[in-house]
N, C-alpha and C positions, 0 to 999 in steps of 0.2 A: 415795538415790534420786533427793533433788534434784539431785543431780549430773548425774546419767545423764541425768535429763528436760532439763535446758537444754543440755547438750554433745547429746542427737540431737536437740532440736529446731533448734537451729543449724546443724547437717548437713544434714536435710531444707529449710531454708528454704535452705541454699547450695544443694542440687541441685536447687531449683525444686518442690519438691513443695508442692501447694496449701496456704495455711493449715490450713483446718479438718482435712485430713488427717494434715499434718504435727501439730497439737495432739493428737490422737486417737492415731498410732502410737507418740510420743516418751511419752506417759503411759502406754500398754499396757508399751514397751520399761521406764519405770522400776517398774510394777507386779510385771513378771513378775520381774524382778531382786530383789524381796522376796519371791517364792513367794506371790502375792495373785492368786487365783484369777481366771480371764478374766470370770467372772460378775460379779464385782462390776464389773466394767469397762461392761460390759451396762446393769448397772442404775443406775447414776451418770448413765449416756448418757440412759436413759429417763428417769428422773427430772427432769433437768434440763431436759426438754421438755414434762414434764409437770403446765404451769403455766397457769391459766386466765389470766393477763394478756398472755403471750405472744401467745394471738389476736389482740390489736391488733394484731400486727405484720402479719400478712396481709391483715387489714382496711384498714388505712391505705394499703399498697402499692395494693389493689384501688380503694380511693376515688380517690387520685391519678392510677390509671391513666387511669381512667373518666373524669374531671375534663379529662385530658388530650386522649384521643380523643374529648371532646365539642367540641372546637375554642375552649377558654374562652382559650387563648394569646392571641389577638387582642384579645378583651374587655378582657382587662386591659393588655394594650400600650395601646390606645387610651387607654382611662384614667389610666395614667403618663404619656401623651404629653401630655394635654390639661392635666394639673397643671404638667408640671414642663419640656414640648417648648419653650417659650419661651426657656430658659437657655442661657448658654454651653454648649457640648458638649452639647445637650440629648438628642439619642437615646441618648447612652452613659448619661447620667443616668435615662433612662427605661429601660434594660434592668437598672439596679439594682433602681430603683421598682417595676417588675414583678415582679423575681426575689422582692421582700419578700411582695408580694402571692401570688405564684403558690408559694412557700413556705410558706404559711400552709395551704394545700390539698393541696401534695405528701408532705412529709415526706421526700424523696429531695433531695439533693445532682445527681446525674446526672440526674435527669429535670427541673430545673429548669431546668439547661442545656440539654438536649434541646430543649424544648418554646419555649424562649424563645429559644434560641439560633438556631435552624433559620429564625426568621423576622428577626429584629433584626441579626445579623451582617452577613448581605445588603445589608439595608437602611441600617446603618451606613455600609457600604464606598461605596454609592452616595451617601451625604451626605460624602463626602470625607473621613473617618477612615478612616485607613488600618488594612489586614486586620489585621496585627499587632496593633495595639492593640484594635480591636475584638472580635475572639479574645480577649484576655488580660482585658477587661472582662467579656465572658460568662463565663468561666471564674472569675473571682473572684466574679461575684454570686452564682453556683451554690452556695458554700458555704454561703449564708443557709439554703438549703433544710434544713438539718441542726440549725440554731438556731434559726430560727424554728418555733414549733410547731404544728401537730401534728409531731414528730421520731420517726424511728424510733431513731437514736442513742440518745436520752434513754429511751424504753421499754427497749434495750437495757441501759444503765447500770444503771437503778430495779432491774431485776431480778438484775442479775448482782454488785452492789457490794458483796454480803455484810451488808449493813444496809438496816434496814426507810426505804424512801425513798416518798413520793407521786407517782405518774407526772403529776398535776394539779400538783402544786406544781412538779415539775422543768419541767412545760410552760410555767405562767406564769413561773417565773425565766429561761427563754430569750427571752422579748418585750423587755424594755428591751435586753441585749444583741445583740441582732439588731436593733433600731431605733439605737442606738451604733455598729455596724459598718455596716449601709448607710449611714447618713449621714454618716459618715467618710468611705466610698466614694465619695457623689456629689461632697462635697467636694472629693476629690484629682481626680475625673475633671474637675469646674469648672474646678480650678486648670491642669489640663494644657493642657484644650482652650483657655483665655485665653490661656497662654503658647506654644504651638506654631499655635492659629489653627485647632482639629479642628473639623469638621462645619459649615464655611462654604458646601458647597456644595450646591445643590438638583436634584431630577431636572426637572422641569420645571414650567410655570405652573399646570398642573394639582395637582400636588403641593405647591406653596405655597398654592393655593387649601382645598384638603383641610386643609392643617394650619392655617390660617388659622379655617377654620368649627372646626375640633375644638378649638381654643384661644379659643373663645367661651365666654359665660356659659351660653348654649344648648347649645354642643359638650359642654362640661365636665358639664353635665346630662343630657345624650345619655349619651355614655360611660360615668356613672356608673349611668344607668339599668341599660344592658347588661350593666356589670360586678356589679351590686349582688347578684345570686343565687349566684354563685361564693363571692362574698366574704362572703357571712353562713355557710359552713362553717364555718371557723372559729369563728365567734359559739357557732353551736349546739353544737359540740364543745367548747371551753372552758366556756362558760356553764352548759351540760349538765353537765360533769363538777363545776364549782364551786358549781353550784346542787344538787347531791347529785341531780341527776334520774337520773343513771347514773353508773355506773364510766368510766373509759378505753375499756375492752376494749369495752364496749354503745355507746360514743361512736363508736368506732370503724364497728361494727355501721350504728349511724345515718347515719354518714359515708357509707358504701356505698350504701345507699338511698337518700340524698339525691342524691348522685352519678348513680345509675344514673334516677331521675325526670326529674332538671333535663336530662341528656344525653338519655335517651328519648323524655320528653314533653313537655318545655319549648321546649327546641333543635331536637329532633328530629334530631340530627346522629349519633346511636347507631345502628349498623347491624348485624344478627346478626354479620356477618363482624367488624365491628370488635370487637364483644363478645367474641367468641370470641379475636379476637389479643390482647385487654387481658384475659382470663382466663389465656392460656397463659403471656402476660409475666409477669404476677401469680404464677402457681404456678412458673414459674422462680425468679424473684427471692425468692420465701417461701423456696422449698427451700434454697437459698444459705444465706439467714441464719439458719434453723434447723438447718442442717447445722452451721454454724458455732456455733451456741450449745449444740450437743449435744455436740459434743468441746470446747469450751472448759470445759463442766461436769463432765468428767472430769478436765480438767485442772487447773479450780480445788479439784476434791476432792485432787487429789496436791499440790497447792501446801500447801495447809491443814493436811492430813495431815504434810508434812512441817514444819509452821510457818513456812513461808516469808513471809508478811506479818509474822510478828512480827520474823523476823530482819531484812526489811526494815525496819521503825521502828525497831530498837535500832540500825540502822546511820544510817539519818538522823537520830536523836537524836545519837549520837555524832559526826556532822560540825558538828550545832549544834542547838542547842534553840530556834531561834528560827523561827517561821513564817513571817516573810520569806524566810528563806535557804531554808526545805523547797519553798515556792512557785515560787523562782527558780529551784530544780533541777529541780523536776517539771516547769516548762512546758519547760526546756531537752529533758528525758527524752522527754517527750512529742511535740515538734518533730521530736527525730530519728527516735522509735518511726513519725509521723506519715507519714515520708517513705518509708517502707519496708510498713508493714502497712496495709491496708482497715481504715477507721474500726471498723467493726462488729466485726471480730477483737481488733485495738488493745483495744478497751474491753473485752471479754469475759476478755481477760488481763492486763490493767493495773488493773481498776476494785477486783478482790477483792483487790489486794495493798496499792493505793495510797491506796484510801478508808479504810482504818481507820486507817491511820497518821495521814493528813492529820485525821481525827477528833482521833486523840492529840494535833494541834497544835491543838486548839481550832477549827479551820476546819468550816464548817458543812456537811454532806452535800451539800446542795442545791447550794451554792456550787461545792463541788470539782467537782459533776459537770459542771455549766457550763462551768467552766475546762478539764476534760478536752475537751469536743466542742467547744469553740470552738478548741481548740491542735491537736486530732485533722481538725477543719475544716479548717484552712489546710494539713495533709499531704494535703488532696484536691489542694492545687494547687503541689505540689513533686515534681519529678523524683524518682525513676523509677517511683513508681507512682499518682502524683497524677490519679486517674480524671476528674476535672473538665478537667485540659489535654487528655487523649485525645480526649474526647466533644467538648470546645470544637475542638480541631484537626483533628477529622473532619469538623466541618461548615464550617472555615475552609479547609480544603483545605492547612493548612500542618502544617511540623515543631514539634514543641514548642519546639527551640532557638529557631526565629525570634522565638516570644512570651515568653520569659523576660526579654529588656531592658524591654520595657514594661511587663511584672510586678512589677519592681523597687520602683517608688513602690507599688505596692500591698502589696508584701510590707512594707514599714518601716510603712504607717498600720496594718495587722494587727497586728504586734507590738506597737505604741504600744496597740492596743484590748486585745490579751489582757492587757498590763501593767495598764489601765485595770481591768478585769475582775477580774482575779486579786488586785489590792491595795486595791478599791473593792466589798466585799461587795454594798453597797447596792445596786448597778446590778442584780445578780441578783435581790437578794432582798427588795427593797423591794415590790414586786407582789404576789408570792405572801404576803409579811407582811401585808400593806393589805387583802387579798381575806378575812385568816382573822376 
């Protein structure tokens, strides 16, 4: 049954069948080969979605969409510009810092790229940054959207890994890796801009005056005051979860209420039309993710019934009993998988198989979850399925091949980050352990 499952899954992928349909159909093919009733498939699909924590996904998607529609991107950009705009390569560094701010609100990589890139890519080009470099910076910054909490892939991992994992702990474990990656990207941009002289052009005298005013103490305080309310959202979410005030699912609902009040009554930037558009887009995004999870639940049941995780575990042990070698193999595997599968789909397929194996090697499941998500986040930057590349190139009006060369230094830096996160568990586990 397992052999038929994998063969049919590969064939369906090769034929271009969407991932969710491929997982469901291949599972049904495998089940019918053993005369298992189709009713079992229906039951497993339903039970995989019948989970209270899963409600956090649509709520976080809606909260991020409401904040985006409320027009907070400009406030976050001004704050970031006031803090690091004076540095060499300032506006490109601002892109990364703004992405870190926005990621703590959005939970989505593509949304981070779209919300910030539409403003900063044209602005960077006007300041003398080459368009391919500007677009690549925005694409690479967007991956922070799934690493810095709240993160939708983290919720999916916690619910599909096959072991008991706290979503709150997973959220907190993503903070330091997010800071590490964001900081390394900013240092890389600084070095490249210094060497190549990027970002020395200015628009006009009024632009110079505007930036100068923003970078004074008074300007920084004003920018912080304008951005403080959106930045309070992650504080409320994570503080509420760790303070025992509410569960992650309830925190997501609170985030929606906060985002709506902020956009509709404080900033008054949400209209009936924009709210309806936000609801429409949120329903579509949620439906896609839930359909993937539903079919992945069925796939996971077939894999478990065929003892595939145990077989995979035995194979890894036969190769080496060293966790160092195991993590090396897993990183290579996940980077490869991330090139061809969307992050959510990759997690629901790989997490139930690899997480028990990681635990058998003595690796903390929270740490392993961060390793998996960081690897798959890099997949968002690699062809042929790199969603961040498509979004950034659409904004920058470039082809993907035009930004691959500027991305090479960032690929190298991200690989170093992956190695550090993989082999230094304290980067991920220090904060959740400290807060316990």
